[in-house]
N, C-alpha and C positions, 0 to 999 in steps of 0.2 A: 349693263354687263358688269360683272364683277371684275376687279383688277386681276391681271394675269399673274399667277404665281410662278416665280422663277424656280424651276426644278433644279435641284442640286445633284440629283442622281437618277438612275433608272427607276428606283422604287418611288421617288417623288412623282415622276412622270406617270407611272402606272397608277398611282393613287389618284391623280387628277383625272386621268382617263376614266377610271372606275367611278369617280364622283359624277362626272358628266354622264356616263352611261346610266347610272341610277336615276339621275334627274330626267333623262330622256325617256326611260322606261315608265317613270311616273307620269310624265306628260302624255305619253302615248296611251297609257291606260285611261287617264282622265278624258282624253279625246274620244276614246271608244265609248265611254259613258254617254257623251253628248251625241255621238253618231247614232247610238241606239235610241236615244230620246227623239232625235230628229226623225228617224225611221218610224217611230211610233206615231208621231204627229202627222207625218206624211200619210201613213196608212189610215189614220183617223180621218183626215181630210178626204182621202180617196173614197173611203166608205160613205162619207157624208155627201159625196158627189161634188165636192169643191174643186178637185183636180182629177185629171185622167190618169 
């Protein structure tokens, strides 16, 4: 975890919140890529009769 930035004013706090929101959005988008890949593998296994 990065060190915590001590906000001096509301703009600083909003800036840090926005930075975290951008990081979360990026991570959620990346997660979605892996979820889709997992679904493709799961469908491939199902088609091959390896899972129900």
